[in-house]
C-alpha positions as CSV (number, residue, x, y, z in Angstrom):
1,X,36.5,-12.5,29.8
2,X,39.5,-11.6,27.2
3,X,39.0,-9.2,24.2
4,X,39.9,-10.5,20.6
5,X,43.2,-10.1,19.4
6,X,42.1,-7.5,16.8
7,X,40.5,-5.3,19.7
8,X,43.8,-6.0,21.6
9,X,45.5,-4.6,18.8
10,X,43.5,-1.6,18.5
11,X,44.2,-0.7,22.3
12,X,47.9,-1.2,21.9
13,X,47.9,1.0,18.8
14,X,46.2,3.5,20.8
15,X,48.7,3.3,23.8
16,X,51.5,3.1,21.3
17,X,50.2,6.2,19.6
18,X,50.1,7.9,23.0
19,X,53.7,7.0,24.0
20,X,55.1,8.7,20.9
21,X,52.8,11.9,20.9
22,X,54.0,12.2,24.6
23,X,57.5,11.3,24.0
24,X,57.7,8.5,26.7
25,X,58.5,4.9,26.5
26,X,55.5,2.7,25.6
27,X,55.8,0.8,28.8
28,X,55.4,4.1,30.9
29,X,52.2,4.7,29.4
30,X,51.0,1.2,30.7
31,X,52.3,2.2,34.2
32,X,49.9,5.1,34.3
33,X,46.6,3.3,33.7
34,X,44.3,2.7,36.2
35,X,43.3,-0.6,34.8
36,X,45.5,-3.1,32.8
37,X,44.3,-3.6,29.1
38,X,44.1,-7.0,27.5
39,X,47.0,-9.3,28.2
40,X,47.8,-9.4,24.6
41,X,47.8,-5.7,24.3
42,X,50.2,-5.4,27.3
43,X,52.4,-8.2,25.4
44,X,52.6,-6.1,22.4
45,X,53.4,-2.5,24.2
46,X,55.8,-4.0,26.5
47,X,57.5,-5.8,23.6
48,X,57.5,-2.5,21.5
49,X,59.0,-0.8,24.7
50,X,61.9,-4.0,25.3
51,X,62.9,-4.0,21.5
52,X,62.3,-0.4,20.6
53,X,65.7,0.3,19.2
54,X,66.1,-3.1,17.1
55,X,62.1,-2.4,15.8
56,X,63.2,1.1,14.8
57,X,66.3,0.0,13.3
58,X,64.3,-2.5,11.2
59,X,61.4,0.2,10.2
60,X,64.4,2.7,9.2
61,X,66.4,-0.1,7.2
62,X,63.4,-1.1,5.1
63,X,61.4,2.0,4.6
64,X,62.6,3.1,1.0
65,X,62.4,6.7,0.9
66,X,61.1,7.6,4.5
67,X,62.7,8.3,7.6
68,X,61.1,7.2,10.9
69,X,60.7,10.5,12.0
70,X,59.1,11.8,8.7
71,X,56.2,9.1,9.0
72,X,52.9,9.9,10.3
73,X,52.6,9.1,14.0
74,X,49.9,6.6,13.4
75,X,51.6,4.9,10.7
76,X,54.8,4.6,13.2
77,X,52.7,3.1,15.9
78,X,51.3,0.5,13.4
79,X,54.6,-0.4,12.0
80,X,56.0,-1.0,15.4
81,X,52.9,-3.0,16.5
82,X,53.5,-5.0,13.3
83,X,57.2,-5.6,13.7
84,X,56.8,-6.4,17.3
85,X,54.3,-9.3,16.2
86,X,56.6,-10.4,13.7
87,X,59.5,-10.6,16.1
88,X,57.8,-11.7,19.3
89,X,54.7,-13.7,18.6
90,X,55.5,-17.0,17.7
91,X,52.0,-18.1,17.3
92,X,51.1,-15.4,14.9
93,X,51.9,-16.2,11.4
94,X,53.5,-13.4,9.5
95,X,50.7,-13.1,7.1
96,X,48.4,-12.5,10.1
97,X,50.5,-10.0,11.6
98,X,50.9,-8.0,8.3
99,X,47.2,-8.4,7.4
100,X,46.3,-7.0,10.8
101,X,48.6,-4.1,10.5
102,X,47.2,-3.4,7.1
103,X,43.6,-3.5,8.5
104,X,44.7,-0.9,11.3
105,X,46.2,1.2,8.7
106,X,43.2,1.2,6.4
107,X,41.1,1.9,9.4
108,X,43.2,4.5,11.1
109,X,45.4,6.3,8.8
110,X,45.4,7.5,5.2
111,X,44.2,5.9,2.0
112,X,48.0,5.2,1.2
113,X,48.9,3.7,4.6
114,X,47.6,0.4,3.8
115,X,50.0,-0.1,0.8
116,X,52.9,1.3,2.8
117,X,52.6,-0.6,5.8
118,X,52.0,-4.0,3.8
119,X,55.1,-3.4,1.6
120,X,57.4,-2.4,4.7
121,X,56.1,-5.2,6.8
122,X,56.5,-7.8,4.0
123,X,60.1,-6.9,3.4
124,X,60.9,-6.9,7.2
125,X,59.2,-10.1,7.2
126,X,61.3,-11.8,4.5
127,X,64.5,-10.3,6.1
128,X,63.6,-12.1,9.3
129,X,62.8,-15.3,7.7
130,X,66.0,-15.2,5.9
131,X,68.1,-14.5,8.8
132,X,66.3,-16.9,11.2
133,X,68.4,-20.0,11.9
134,X,65.7,-22.9,12.0
135,X,62.5,-21.4,13.3
136,X,60.6,-18.4,13.2
137,X,62.1,-15.3,14.6
138,X,61.7,-15.1,18.5
139,X,62.0,-11.8,20.4
140,X,63.9,-11.7,23.5
141,X,60.9,-12.6,26.0
142,X,61.6,-12.1,29.4
C-alpha cells in the first residue's frame, strides 16, 4: 500500500536534505537506499536531480535579499521540493504545492520559514503561470 502524498513529501524532504548535507546529487541518495521509498517521493527526488539547475535558478532569481547558499539547508530542500512540484506535477495545483511546502517549513524549520517559503513559491508560481504557453508548466519528464 502506498503512503499519503504528505508522507511521501516528508520522505522526499529528508532525502533532499541528506543530499544537500552530503554534497551529492539527490538521485545518488536514492541509489544508496536498500528499499525504494514511495513512488511519489522518488518522483520528487529524481525531478529535483534532473532539473536542479533550473530549480536553483528560479529560487535564486525570486529570493529577494537571499542567496541560495545563505538559506538554511532545510528551507533550501523544501523550496526545491516545492519548485519541483510546481514544475513537474501537473496533477498538483500550485496552491496545494505551496501549502504543502509551507506545512513542511512550519513543521521542520524556523518560525519565519513558512512565510518565506510561501512568498518565494508564490512568486515562482506566478512567473511560471505567466510564462506557460497554454497549460500548466510541465517539467521535462523522461
